[in-house]
Every structure is written in C-alpha cells, then in structure tokens.
Backbone of each chain as nested JSON, in Angstrom:
{
  "chains": [
    {"id": "A", "residues": [
      {"number": 1, "name": "UNK", "atoms": {"N": [99.391, 115.951, 90.926], "CA": [98.816, 114.739, 91.274], "C": [99.44, 114.207, 92.468]}},
      {"number": 2, "name": "UNK", "atoms": {"N": [98.727, 113.831, 93.583], "CA": [99.189, 113.459, 94.838], "C": [98.811, 112.023, 95.059]}},
      {"number": 3, "name": "UNK", "atoms": {"N": [99.865, 111.143, 95.267], "CA": [99.624, 109.727, 95.471], "C": [100.061, 109.342, 96.712]}},
      {"number": 4, "name": "UNK", "atoms": {"N": [99.246, 108.51, 97.602], "CA": [99.634, 107.886, 98.787], "C": [99.653, 106.496, 98.546]}},
      {"number": 5, "name": "UNK", "atoms": {"N": [100.771, 105.747, 99.068], "CA": [100.988, 104.229, 98.962], "C": [100.628, 103.74, 100.307]}},
      {"number": 6, "name": "UNK", "atoms": {"N": [99.772, 102.74, 100.296], "CA": [99.515, 101.952, 101.593], "C": [100.204, 100.435, 101.264]}},
      {"number": 7, "name": "UNK", "atoms": {"N": [101.166, 100.163, 102.231], "CA": [101.772, 98.755, 102.109], "C": [101.137, 98.052, 103.201]}},
      {"number": 8, "name": "UNK", "atoms": {"N": [100.5, 96.913, 102.717], "CA": [99.843, 96.021, 103.798], "C": [100.579, 94.664, 103.805]}},
      {"number": 9, "name": "UNK", "atoms": {"N": [101.171, 94.333, 104.92], "CA": [101.929, 93.017, 104.998], "C": [101.488, 92.218, 106.159]}},
      {"number": 10, "name": "UNK", "atoms": {"N": [101.412, 91.003, 106.084], "CA": [101.051, 90.107, 107.256], "C": [101.984, 90.351, 108.308]}},
      {"number": 11, "name": "UNK", "atoms": {"N": [101.482, 90.324, 109.512], "CA": [102.238, 90.453, 110.69], "C": [103.407, 89.474, 110.61]}},
      {"number": 12, "name": "UNK", "atoms": {"N": [104.649, 89.643, 111.196], "CA": [105.787, 88.687, 111.072], "C": [105.373, 87.303, 111.689]}},
      {"number": 13, "name": "UNK", "atoms": {"N": [104.467, 87.329, 112.778], "CA": [104.176, 86.06, 113.394], "C": [103.154, 85.245, 112.58]}},
      {"number": 14, "name": "UNK", "atoms": {"N": [102.413, 85.774, 111.595], "CA": [101.597, 85.118, 110.841], "C": [102.258, 84.316, 109.752]}},
      {"number": 15, "name": "UNK", "atoms": {"N": [101.857, 83.12, 109.55], "CA": [102.358, 82.299, 108.413], "C": [101.99, 82.816, 107.042]}},
      {"number": 16, "name": "UNK", "atoms": {"N": [102.914, 82.921, 105.991], "CA": [102.563, 83.222, 104.738], "C": [102.687, 82.281, 103.685]}},
      {"number": 17, "name": "UNK", "atoms": {"N": [101.686, 81.295, 103.427], "CA": [101.926, 80.191, 102.585], "C": [102.238, 80.526, 101.121]}},
      {"number": 18, "name": "UNK", "atoms": {"N": [101.624, 81.743, 100.707], "CA": [101.901, 82.13, 99.339], "C": [103.376, 82.453, 99.108]}},
      {"number": 19, "name": "UNK", "atoms": {"N": [103.853, 83.301, 100.113], "CA": [105.344, 83.62, 100.171], "C": [106.112, 82.441, 100.312]}},
      {"number": 20, "name": "UNK", "atoms": {"N": [105.725, 81.352, 101.123], "CA": [106.538, 80.163, 101.304], "C": [106.43, 79.48, 99.905]}},
      {"number": 21, "name": "UNK", "atoms": {"N": [105.487, 79.235, 99.267], "CA": [105.413, 78.61, 98.048], "C": [106.359, 79.309, 97.059]}},
      {"number": 22, "name": "UNK", "atoms": {"N": [106.518, 80.59, 97.011], "CA": [107.496, 81.308, 96.02], "C": [108.954, 80.847, 96.541]}},
      {"number": 23, "name": "UNK", "atoms": {"N": [109.189, 80.952, 97.886], "CA": [110.583, 80.656, 98.423], "C": [110.843, 79.177, 98.073]}},
      {"number": 24, "name": "UNK", "atoms": {"N": [109.803, 78.287, 98.104], "CA": [110.079, 76.946, 97.802], "C": [110.474, 76.558, 96.288]}},
      {"number": 25, "name": "UNK", "atoms": {"N": [109.953, 77.587, 95.494], "CA": [110.232, 77.378, 94.131], "C": [111.601, 77.839, 93.529]}},
      {"number": 26, "name": "UNK", "atoms": {"N": [112.393, 78.752, 94.513], "CA": [113.474, 79.337, 94.025], "C": [114.608, 78.452, 93.703]}},
      {"number": 27, "name": "UNK", "atoms": {"N": [114.753, 77.328, 94.459], "CA": [115.962, 76.537, 94.08], "C": [115.918, 75.985, 92.596]}},
      {"number": 28, "name": "UNK", "atoms": {"N": [114.601, 75.83, 92.228], "CA": [114.537, 75.264, 90.925], "C": [114.945, 76.3, 89.905]}},
      {"number": 29, "name": "UNK", "atoms": {"N": [115.118, 77.579, 90.346], "CA": [115.64, 78.756, 89.396], "C": [117.21, 78.911, 89.533]}},
      {"number": 30, "name": "UNK", "atoms": {"N": [117.677, 78.118, 90.463], "CA": [119.076, 78.296, 90.824], "C": [119.418, 79.291, 91.876]}},
      {"number": 31, "name": "UNK", "atoms": {"N": [118.317, 79.84, 92.645], "CA": [118.551, 80.739, 93.636], "C": [118.547, 80.136, 94.901]}},
      {"number": 32, "name": "UNK", "atoms": {"N": [119.631, 80.276, 95.645], "CA": [119.836, 79.618, 96.969], "C": [120.108, 80.456, 98.047]}},
      {"number": 33, "name": "UNK", "atoms": {"N": [120.251, 81.8, 97.766], "CA": [120.53, 82.733, 98.86], "C": [119.402, 83.59, 99.256]}},
      {"number": 34, "name": "UNK", "atoms": {"N": [118.177, 83.102, 99.165], "CA": [117.128, 83.861, 99.763], "C": [116.469, 83.104, 100.908]}},
      {"number": 35, "name": "UNK", "atoms": {"N": [116.402, 83.795, 102.076], "CA": [116.029, 83.198, 103.337], "C": [114.526, 83.328, 103.542]}},
      {"number": 36, "name": "UNK", "atoms": {"N": [113.823, 84.349, 102.824], "CA": [112.387, 84.42, 103.138], "C": [111.737, 85.164, 102.123]}},
      {"number": 37, "name": "UNK", "atoms": {"N": [110.545, 84.999, 101.766], "CA": [109.667, 85.65, 100.779], "C": [108.412, 86.109, 101.493]}},
      {"number": 38, "name": "UNK", "atoms": {"N": [108.01, 87.209, 101.505], "CA": [106.789, 87.514, 102.205], "C": [105.91, 88.228, 101.061]}},
      {"number": 39, "name": "UNK", "atoms": {"N": [104.603, 87.987, 100.917], "CA": [103.884, 88.72, 99.891], "C": [102.701, 89.449, 100.571]}},
      {"number": 40, "name": "UNK", "atoms": {"N": [102.594, 90.724, 100.222], "CA": [101.581, 91.624, 100.75], "C": [100.906, 92.268, 99.73]}},
      {"number": 41, "name": "UNK", "atoms": {"N": [100.251, 93.497, 100.1], "CA": [99.579, 94.203, 99.051], "C": [100.075, 95.544, 99.108]}},
      {"number": 42, "name": "UNK", "atoms": {"N": [100.122, 96.245, 97.832], "CA": [100.557, 97.511, 97.697], "C": [99.234, 98.352, 97.121]}},
      {"number": 43, "name": "UNK", "atoms": {"N": [98.692, 99.43, 97.804], "CA": [97.606, 100.0, 97.356], "C": [98.081, 101.575, 97.019]}},
      {"number": 44, "name": "UNK", "atoms": {"N": [97.711, 101.99, 95.86], "CA": [97.925, 103.332, 95.349], "C": [96.727, 104.135, 95.507]}},
      {"number": 45, "name": "UNK", "atoms": {"N": [96.654, 105.187, 96.262], "CA": [95.494, 105.98, 96.459], "C": [95.807, 107.492, 95.798]}},
      {"number": 46, "name": "UNK", "atoms": {"N": [95.174, 107.801, 94.945], "CA": [95.359, 109.06, 94.091], "C": [94.445, 110.078, 94.678]}},
      {"number": 47, "name": "UNK", "atoms": {"N": [94.822, 111.234, 95.187], "CA": [94.095, 112.25, 95.745], "C": [93.909, 113.389, 94.724]}},
      {"number": 48, "name": "UNK", "atoms": {"N": [92.709, 113.954, 94.658], "CA": [92.611, 115.067, 93.71], "C": [93.444, 116.356, 94.097]}},
      {"number": 49, "name": "UNK", "atoms": {"N": [93.473, 116.557, 95.256], "CA": [94.388, 117.746, 95.679], "C": [95.536, 117.343, 96.515]}},
      {"number": 50, "name": "UNK", "atoms": {"N": [95.768, 117.785, 97.682], "CA": [96.892, 117.373, 98.417], "C": [96.75, 116.082, 98.943]}},
      {"number": 51, "name": "UNK", "atoms": {"N": [97.87, 115.232, 99.013], "CA": [97.718, 113.885, 99.713], "C": [97.351, 114.045, 101.06]}},
      {"number": 52, "name": "UNK", "atoms": {"N": [96.482, 113.169, 101.637], "CA": [96.007, 113.374, 103.026], "C": [96.103, 112.065, 103.902]}},
      {"number": 53, "name": "UNK", "atoms": {"N": [97.347, 112.14, 104.547], "CA": [97.764, 110.936, 105.169], "C": [96.812, 110.341, 106.281]}},
      {"number": 54, "name": "UNK", "atoms": {"N": [96.276, 111.264, 106.924], "CA": [95.222, 110.819, 107.909], "C": [94.168, 110.117, 107.371]}},
      {"number": 55, "name": "UNK", "atoms": {"N": [93.54, 110.725, 106.167], "CA": [92.49, 110.07, 105.451], "C": [92.936, 108.7, 104.951]}},
      {"number": 56, "name": "UNK", "atoms": {"N": [94.182, 108.631, 104.462], "CA": [94.698, 107.388, 103.908], "C": [94.765, 106.292, 104.989]}},
      {"number": 57, "name": "UNK", "atoms": {"N": [95.127, 106.756, 106.166], "CA": [95.215, 105.847, 107.349], "C": [93.929, 105.3, 107.671]}},
      {"number": 58, "name": "UNK", "atoms": {"N": [92.86, 106.234, 107.691], "CA": [91.374, 105.869, 107.933], "C": [90.962, 104.858, 106.908]}},
      {"number": 59, "name": "UNK", "atoms": {"N": [91.301, 105.001, 105.695], "CA": [90.868, 104.101, 104.526], "C": [91.561, 102.764, 104.708]}},
      {"number": 60, "name": "UNK", "atoms": {"N": [92.642, 102.802, 105.134], "CA": [93.475, 101.616, 105.27], "C": [92.878, 100.895, 106.57]}},
      {"number": 61, "name": "UNK", "atoms": {"N": [92.71, 101.506, 107.577], "CA": [92.079, 100.854, 108.794], "C": [90.734, 100.159, 108.433]}},
      {"number": 62, "name": "UNK", "atoms": {"N": [89.824, 100.837, 107.715], "CA": [88.529, 100.416, 107.506], "C": [88.304, 99.499, 106.315]}},
      {"number": 63, "name": "UNK", "atoms": {"N": [89.079, 99.614, 105.235], "CA": [88.887, 98.994, 104.022], "C": [89.896, 98.068, 103.593]}},
      {"number": 64, "name": "UNK", "atoms": {"N": [91.21, 98.489, 103.737], "CA": [92.339, 97.758, 103.117], "C": [92.981, 96.703, 104.061]}},
      {"number": 65, "name": "UNK", "atoms": {"N": [93.014, 96.906, 105.289], "CA": [93.838, 96.004, 106.137], "C": [93.091, 95.134, 107.107]}},
      {"number": 66, "name": "UNK", "atoms": {"N": [93.417, 94.177, 107.547], "CA": [92.766, 93.191, 108.677], "C": [93.695, 93.486, 109.8]}},
      {"number": 67, "name": "UNK", "atoms": {"N": [93.532, 94.311, 110.791], "CA": [94.349, 94.756, 111.762], "C": [94.781, 93.504, 112.677]}},
      {"number": 68, "name": "UNK", "atoms": {"N": [93.88, 92.423, 112.573], "CA": [94.177, 91.191, 113.369], "C": [95.416, 90.414, 112.967]}},
      {"number": 69, "name": "UNK", "atoms": {"N": [95.614, 90.433, 111.532], "CA": [96.723, 89.651, 111.013], "C": [97.691, 90.502, 110.188]}},
      {"number": 70, "name": "UNK", "atoms": {"N": [97.336, 91.928, 109.99], "CA": [98.173, 92.549, 109.02], "C": [98.643, 93.96, 109.78]}},
      {"number": 71, "name": "UNK", "atoms": {"N": [99.71, 94.266, 109.296], "CA": [100.223, 95.65, 109.543], "C": [100.241, 96.494, 108.271]}},
      {"number": 72, "name": "UNK", "atoms": {"N": [100.177, 97.846, 108.41], "CA": [100.207, 98.573, 107.053], "C": [101.13, 99.87, 107.463]}},
      {"number": 73, "name": "UNK", "atoms": {"N": [101.603, 100.377, 106.374], "CA": [102.343, 101.639, 106.397], "C": [101.86, 102.411, 105.393]}},
      {"number": 74, "name": "UNK", "atoms": {"N": [101.587, 103.779, 105.749], "CA": [101.104, 104.772, 104.8], "C": [102.201, 105.77, 104.408]}},
      {"number": 75, "name": "UNK", "atoms": {"N": [102.391, 106.078, 103.098], "CA": [103.417, 107.27, 102.891], "C": [103.054, 107.956, 101.442]}},
      {"number": 76, "name": "UNK", "atoms": {"N": [103.455, 109.084, 101.284], "CA": [103.335, 109.862, 100.152], "C": [104.425, 109.427, 99.344]}},
      {"number": 77, "name": "UNK", "atoms": {"N": [104.175, 109.187, 98.02], "CA": [105.326, 108.999, 97.112], "C": [105.483, 110.073, 95.876]}},
      {"number": 78, "name": "UNK", "atoms": {"N": [106.697, 110.282, 95.575], "CA": [106.874, 111.106, 94.279], "C": [106.311, 110.235, 93.098]}},
      {"number": 79, "name": "UNK", "atoms": {"N": [105.853, 110.954, 92.07], "CA": [105.378, 110.345, 90.88], "C": [106.355, 109.273, 90.398]}},
      {"number": 80, "name": "UNK", "atoms": {"N": [107.625, 109.602, 90.428], "CA": [108.607, 108.683, 89.821], "C": [108.697, 107.3, 90.45]}},
      {"number": 81, "name": "UNK", "atoms": {"N": [108.251, 107.326, 91.808], "CA": [108.346, 105.891, 92.416], "C": [107.186, 104.947, 92.027]}},
      {"number": 82, "name": "UNK", "atoms": {"N": [106.086, 105.621, 91.337], "CA": [104.883, 104.746, 91.202], "C": [105.214, 103.806, 89.954]}},
      {"number": 83, "name": "UNK", "atoms": {"N": [104.986, 102.571, 90.168], "CA": [105.054, 101.446, 89.273], "C": [104.331, 101.853, 87.905]}}
    ]},
    {"id": "B", "residues": [
      {"number": 1, "name": "UNK", "atoms": {"N": [121.188, 92.342, 107.156], "CA": [120.052, 91.572, 106.544], "C": [119.69, 92.461, 105.276]}},
      {"number": 2, "name": "UNK", "atoms": {"N": [119.585, 91.894, 104.144], "CA": [119.399, 92.644, 102.945], "C": [118.023, 92.358, 102.392]}},
      {"number": 3, "name": "UNK", "atoms": {"N": [117.178, 93.307, 102.236], "CA": [115.892, 93.003, 101.69], "C": [115.526, 93.902, 100.465]}},
      {"number": 4, "name": "UNK", "atoms": {"N": [115.025, 92.972, 99.383], "CA": [114.643, 93.474, 98.195], "C": [113.043, 93.716, 98.178]}},
      {"number": 5, "name": "UNK", "atoms": {"N": [112.337, 94.75, 97.598], "CA": [111.109, 94.678, 97.557], "C": [110.703, 94.847, 96.175]}},
      {"number": 6, "name": "UNK", "atoms": {"N": [109.78, 93.984, 95.737], "CA": [109.237, 93.988, 94.387], "C": [107.727, 94.399, 94.303]}},
      {"number": 7, "name": "UNK", "atoms": {"N": [107.536, 95.634, 93.691], "CA": [106.002, 96.128, 93.677], "C": [105.473, 95.701, 92.374]}},
      {"number": 8, "name": "UNK", "atoms": {"N": [104.507, 94.957, 92.397], "CA": [103.943, 94.505, 91.138], "C": [102.465, 95.243, 91.013]}},
      {"number": 9, "name": "UNK", "atoms": {"N": [102.285, 96.031, 89.993], "CA": [101.083, 96.623, 89.786], "C": [100.497, 96.351, 88.487]}},
      {"number": 10, "name": "UNK", "atoms": {"N": [99.026, 96.271, 88.325], "CA": [98.432, 96.091, 87.078], "C": [98.929, 97.35, 86.162]}},
      {"number": 11, "name": "UNK", "atoms": {"N": [99.123, 97.053, 84.768], "CA": [99.438, 97.979, 83.992], "C": [98.339, 99.154, 83.983]}},
      {"number": 12, "name": "UNK", "atoms": {"N": [98.719, 100.341, 83.709], "CA": [97.539, 101.495, 83.743], "C": [96.481, 101.233, 82.815]}},
      {"number": 13, "name": "UNK", "atoms": {"N": [96.502, 100.422, 81.8], "CA": [95.518, 100.297, 80.811], "C": [94.511, 99.089, 81.235]}},
      {"number": 14, "name": "UNK", "atoms": {"N": [94.982, 98.282, 82.174], "CA": [94.26, 97.151, 82.573], "C": [93.374, 97.636, 83.734]}},
      {"number": 15, "name": "UNK", "atoms": {"N": [91.956, 97.262, 83.588], "CA": [90.967, 97.478, 84.723], "C": [91.331, 96.892, 85.981]}},
      {"number": 16, "name": "UNK", "atoms": {"N": [91.139, 97.541, 87.137], "CA": [91.325, 97.062, 88.495], "C": [89.99, 96.955, 89.142]}},
      {"number": 17, "name": "UNK", "atoms": {"N": [89.209, 95.919, 89.06], "CA": [87.974, 95.986, 89.747], "C": [88.093, 95.95, 91.246]}},
      {"number": 18, "name": "UNK", "atoms": {"N": [89.12, 95.402, 91.864], "CA": [89.295, 95.342, 93.186], "C": [89.424, 96.761, 93.824]}},
      {"number": 19, "name": "UNK", "atoms": {"N": [90.309, 97.58, 93.14], "CA": [90.592, 98.877, 93.396], "C": [89.385, 99.732, 93.314]}},
      {"number": 20, "name": "UNK", "atoms": {"N": [88.683, 99.498, 92.265], "CA": [87.436, 100.188, 91.947], "C": [86.352, 100.025, 92.918]}},
      {"number": 21, "name": "UNK", "atoms": {"N": [86.21, 98.743, 93.398], "CA": [85.472, 98.446, 94.657], "C": [85.813, 99.28, 95.77]}},
      {"number": 22, "name": "UNK", "atoms": {"N": [87.016, 99.467, 96.052], "CA": [87.42, 100.303, 97.253], "C": [87.043, 101.645, 96.938]}},
      {"number": 23, "name": "UNK", "atoms": {"N": [87.336, 102.239, 95.843], "CA": [87.103, 103.55, 95.365], "C": [85.652, 103.86, 95.555]}},
      {"number": 24, "name": "UNK", "atoms": {"N": [84.772, 102.99, 95.19], "CA": [83.443, 103.231, 95.067], "C": [82.846, 103.229, 96.57]}},
      {"number": 25, "name": "UNK", "atoms": {"N": [83.72, 102.468, 97.621], "CA": [83.26, 102.512, 98.908], "C": [83.636, 103.8, 99.712]}},
      {"number": 26, "name": "UNK", "atoms": {"N": [84.391, 104.675, 99.138], "CA": [84.985, 105.688, 99.841], "C": [83.93, 106.748, 100.308]}},
      {"number": 27, "name": "UNK", "atoms": {"N": [82.992, 107.17, 99.318], "CA": [82.04, 108.216, 99.868], "C": [81.224, 107.66, 101.047]}},
      {"number": 28, "name": "UNK", "atoms": {"N": [81.093, 106.566, 101.145], "CA": [80.362, 106.038, 102.532], "C": [81.223, 106.421, 103.806]}},
      {"number": 29, "name": "UNK", "atoms": {"N": [82.455, 106.485, 103.47], "CA": [83.37, 106.971, 104.705], "C": [83.596, 108.465, 104.791]}},
      {"number": 30, "name": "UNK", "atoms": {"N": [82.819, 109.081, 103.834], "CA": [82.94, 110.607, 103.817], "C": [84.255, 111.025, 103.036]}},
      {"number": 31, "name": "UNK", "atoms": {"N": [84.735, 110.145, 102.23], "CA": [85.929, 110.528, 101.448], "C": [85.565, 110.794, 100.105]}},
      {"number": 32, "name": "UNK", "atoms": {"N": [85.63, 112.146, 99.657], "CA": [85.318, 112.444, 98.327], "C": [86.36, 112.892, 97.444]}},
      {"number": 33, "name": "UNK", "atoms": {"N": [87.609, 113.104, 97.906], "CA": [88.749, 113.761, 97.117], "C": [89.786, 112.653, 96.703]}},
      {"number": 34, "name": "UNK", "atoms": {"N": [89.219, 111.401, 96.535], "CA": [90.116, 110.376, 95.932], "C": [89.759, 110.092, 94.497]}},
      {"number": 35, "name": "UNK", "atoms": {"N": [90.618, 110.184, 93.516], "CA": [90.161, 109.999, 92.053], "C": [90.489, 108.611, 91.751]}},
      {"number": 36, "name": "UNK", "atoms": {"N": [91.332, 107.805, 92.249], "CA": [91.543, 106.534, 91.981], "C": [92.326, 105.638, 92.987]}},
      {"number": 37, "name": "UNK", "atoms": {"N": [92.031, 104.36, 93.015], "CA": [92.456, 103.389, 93.809], "C": [93.044, 102.153, 92.982]}},
      {"number": 38, "name": "UNK", "atoms": {"N": [94.345, 101.877, 93.113], "CA": [94.832, 100.616, 92.377], "C": [95.486, 99.737, 93.339]}},
      {"number": 39, "name": "UNK", "atoms": {"N": [95.102, 98.476, 93.232], "CA": [95.59, 97.516, 94.245], "C": [96.444, 96.62, 93.524]}},
      {"number": 40, "name": "UNK", "atoms": {"N": [97.758, 96.289, 94.098], "CA": [98.822, 95.484, 93.487], "C": [99.458, 94.636, 94.68]}},
      {"number": 41, "name": "UNK", "atoms": {"N": [100.521, 94.229, 94.352], "CA": [101.207, 93.231, 95.389], "C": [102.459, 93.898, 95.615]}},
      {"number": 42, "name": "UNK", "atoms": {"N": [103.027, 93.556, 96.955], "CA": [104.185, 94.006, 97.499], "C": [104.858, 92.771, 97.975]}},
      {"number": 43, "name": "UNK", "atoms": {"N": [106.078, 92.428, 97.367], "CA": [106.78, 91.136, 97.7], "C": [108.138, 91.587, 98.519]}},
      {"number": 44, "name": "UNK", "atoms": {"N": [108.406, 91.007, 99.639], "CA": [109.671, 91.268, 100.288], "C": [110.446, 90.066, 100.193]}},
      {"number": 45, "name": "UNK", "atoms": {"N": [111.715, 90.216, 99.518], "CA": [112.636, 89.04, 99.409], "C": [113.711, 89.278, 100.169]}},
      {"number": 46, "name": "UNK", "atoms": {"N": [114.111, 88.408, 101.179], "CA": [115.193, 88.487, 102.04], "C": [116.372, 87.672, 101.628]}},
      {"number": 47, "name": "UNK", "atoms": {"N": [117.398, 88.298, 101.337], "CA": [118.601, 87.698, 100.927], "C": [119.521, 87.431, 102.111]}},
      {"number": 48, "name": "UNK", "atoms": {"N": [120.373, 86.155, 102.061], "CA": [121.182, 85.92, 103.226], "C": [122.243, 86.951, 103.258]}},
      {"number": 49, "name": "UNK", "atoms": {"N": [122.862, 87.342, 102.039], "CA": [124.122, 88.081, 101.946], "C": [123.616, 89.523, 101.415]}},
      {"number": 50, "name": "UNK", "atoms": {"N": [124.408, 89.847, 100.351], "CA": [124.153, 91.073, 99.701], "C": [122.896, 90.956, 98.872]}},
      {"number": 51, "name": "UNK", "atoms": {"N": [121.958, 92.025, 98.884], "CA": [120.852, 92.136, 97.987], "C": [121.161, 91.988, 96.464]}},
      {"number": 52, "name": "UNK", "atoms": {"N": [120.517, 91.181, 95.745], "CA": [120.913, 90.906, 94.358], "C": [119.777, 91.342, 93.519]}},
      {"number": 53, "name": "UNK", "atoms": {"N": [119.811, 92.566, 92.948], "CA": [118.747, 93.135, 92.109], "C": [118.395, 92.242, 90.856]}},
      {"number": 54, "name": "UNK", "atoms": {"N": [119.56, 91.973, 90.281], "CA": [119.3, 91.144, 89.042], "C": [118.696, 89.689, 89.202]}},
      {"number": 55, "name": "UNK", "atoms": {"N": [119.111, 89.141, 90.387], "CA": [118.392, 87.801, 90.958], "C": [116.977, 88.175, 91.171]}},
      {"number": 56, "name": "UNK", "atoms": {"N": [116.679, 89.249, 91.884], "CA": [115.221, 89.692, 92.116], "C": [114.428, 89.971, 91.029]}},
      {"number": 57, "name": "UNK", "atoms": {"N": [114.957, 90.619, 89.978], "CA": [114.47, 90.959, 88.662], "C": [114.041, 89.548, 87.99]}},
      {"number": 58, "name": "UNK", "atoms": {"N": [114.858, 88.632, 88.045], "CA": [114.596, 87.219, 87.468], "C": [113.385, 86.551, 88.121]}},
      {"number": 59, "name": "UNK", "atoms": {"N": [113.464, 86.717, 89.504], "CA": [112.516, 86.059, 90.211], "C": [111.111, 86.723, 89.961]}},
      {"number": 60, "name": "UNK", "atoms": {"N": [111.031, 87.921, 89.811], "CA": [109.893, 88.661, 89.515], "C": [109.384, 88.348, 88.126]}},
      {"number": 61, "name": "UNK", "atoms": {"N": [110.311, 88.265, 87.244], "CA": [109.86, 87.921, 85.817], "C": [109.204, 86.486, 85.836]}},
      {"number": 62, "name": "UNK", "atoms": {"N": [109.864, 85.627, 86.437], "CA": [109.37, 84.115, 86.363], "C": [108.274, 83.729, 87.293]}},
      {"number": 63, "name": "UNK", "atoms": {"N": [108.409, 84.294, 88.595], "CA": [107.392, 83.83, 89.508], "C": [106.391, 84.837, 89.947]}},
      {"number": 64, "name": "UNK", "atoms": {"N": [106.713, 86.001, 90.036], "CA": [105.945, 87.11, 90.714], "C": [104.851, 87.825, 89.838]}},
      {"number": 65, "name": "UNK", "atoms": {"N": [105.266, 88.106, 88.648], "CA": [104.592, 89.126, 87.936], "C": [104.052, 88.42, 86.615]}},
      {"number": 66, "name": "UNK", "atoms": {"N": [102.897, 88.775, 86.089], "CA": [102.475, 88.409, 84.793], "C": [102.855, 89.557, 83.955]}},
      {"number": 67, "name": "UNK", "atoms": {"N": [103.795, 89.38, 83.039], "CA": [104.167, 90.499, 82.244], "C": [103.067, 90.878, 81.192]}},
      {"number": 68, "name": "UNK", "atoms": {"N": [102.052, 90.161, 80.887], "CA": [101.113, 90.55, 79.987], "C": [100.245, 91.631, 80.638]}},
      {"number": 69, "name": "UNK", "atoms": {"N": [99.896, 91.634, 81.853], "CA": [99.071, 92.562, 82.443], "C": [99.685, 93.458, 83.631]}},
      {"number": 70, "name": "UNK", "atoms": {"N": [100.82, 93.139, 83.95], "CA": [101.431, 93.771, 85.241], "C": [102.989, 94.321, 84.814]}},
      {"number": 71, "name": "UNK", "atoms": {"N": [103.007, 95.446, 85.561], "CA": [104.402, 95.913, 85.706], "C": [104.978, 95.702, 86.963]}},
      {"number": 72, "name": "UNK", "atoms": {"N": [106.274, 95.756, 87.103], "CA": [106.984, 95.485, 88.429], "C": [108.213, 96.443, 88.544]}},
      {"number": 73, "name": "UNK", "atoms": {"N": [108.416, 96.712, 89.824], "CA": [109.593, 97.53, 90.087], "C": [110.352, 96.841, 91.226]}},
      {"number": 74, "name": "UNK", "atoms": {"N": [111.739, 96.822, 91.106], "CA": [112.447, 96.191, 92.149], "C": [113.403, 97.165, 92.749]}},
      {"number": 75, "name": "UNK", "atoms": {"N": [113.498, 97.129, 94.03], "CA": [114.36, 98.118, 94.722], "C": [114.846, 97.407, 96.118]}},
      {"number": 76, "name": "UNK", "atoms": {"N": [116.003, 97.891, 96.458], "CA": [116.541, 97.57, 97.842], "C": [116.099, 98.468, 98.772]}},
      {"number": 77, "name": "UNK", "atoms": {"N": [115.51, 98.037, 99.953], "CA": [115.007, 98.954, 101.002], "C": [115.8, 98.705, 102.236]}},
      {"number": 78, "name": "UNK", "atoms": {"N": [115.902, 99.995, 102.923], "CA": [116.556, 100.071, 104.197], "C": [115.535, 99.236, 105.132]}},
      {"number": 79, "name": "UNK", "atoms": {"N": [116.094, 98.877, 106.265], "CA": [115.209, 97.936, 107.181], "C": [114.083, 98.72, 107.752]}},
      {"number": 80, "name": "UNK", "atoms": {"N": [114.204, 100.013, 107.941], "CA": [113.397, 100.898, 108.418], "C": [111.961, 100.964, 107.67]}},
      {"number": 81, "name": "UNK", "atoms": {"N": [112.226, 100.847, 106.383], "CA": [110.989, 100.964, 105.486], "C": [110.3, 99.746, 105.398]}},
      {"number": 82, "name": "UNK", "atoms": {"N": [110.735, 98.62, 105.918], "CA": [109.936, 97.456, 105.919], "C": [108.714, 97.385, 106.886]}},
      {"number": 83, "name": "UNK", "atoms": {"N": [107.584, 97.061, 106.301], "CA": [106.309, 97.278, 107.291], "C": [106.342, 96.164, 108.292]}}
    ]}
  ]
}
C-alpha cells in the first residue's frame, strides 16, 4: 500500500491567527520556550499501486492548496510514519 | 532553531467527509488509482532552545488534538523538512 503525504502550510509571510491563538495559550500551560506555532494541513493520499508523486503534486495544486497563500510539500511515506 | 511537528489525523474508524469530498473529485482530474484521501492537521512548534518532545506531547494533548476522535504523532524535524 503506497501512501503519499501532502503537507500544506501557510506561506511564512502570511499571518496565522489559529497558530497565534495556540501560541498565546501556552503560557497558561506553563510553556514559555515556544517562539511560534503554525497550523497547516496534512493530507494522506493512498494509491492503489505505486505512489505517484507527479499525480499527487497535480492533486495538491488543483484541490488541496491555495498557491496564493500556501506552500506545499509532497513526499512518499513508509507505512510506519502514518499517524 | 528547533522545530517539532505534530501530525493530527482523525482515527481510522472516524469518517472524514472532507477527505471523501477530495477523493470524489479526483476522477474529474483523470485520477482513478487513489483509494482514499484523509485530511488532518500539521502543526509546527518552534522552540527557542532544544526541542522538547514531552512538552510538545502535552501541548498536543491539551490544545491541538481531540483524543476522542483524533490520533497524533509528535516528532522533531530537520529544518530541511519544514514546508
């Protein structure tokens, strides 16, 4: 079973209010050594046969990421890494 | 700079309508060899000093994941892997 993971994150220059909200909540947990939190999406695509990175990139481009504000990375993962 | 990534995914037995919607759209792109798409969250936590996995696990437990329906994995990443 072949799995491709697409990680979609906001571009560094785009504000991430959701991540900021988590970062702001950390001192209440006693965590003071975190400088930033960014929240993005992780998409797991399971291929019937061989994992196809070019296909996955096309899917990411057209369906998963907004290229105006987001960057994405595509990679094949071993089954063990899948959450 | 030390970065910890938390991957939060719905548990396998929980339906993922968002991923299903993407999977249903794939044939329109000419993609027919994908058996499933699951969409989760990827959170990048940047620590000032050393990455602290136990701290990150605590943050994930309390702020990032809903343990009733989600699983998470915590890992330190090299700068190169950061999207």
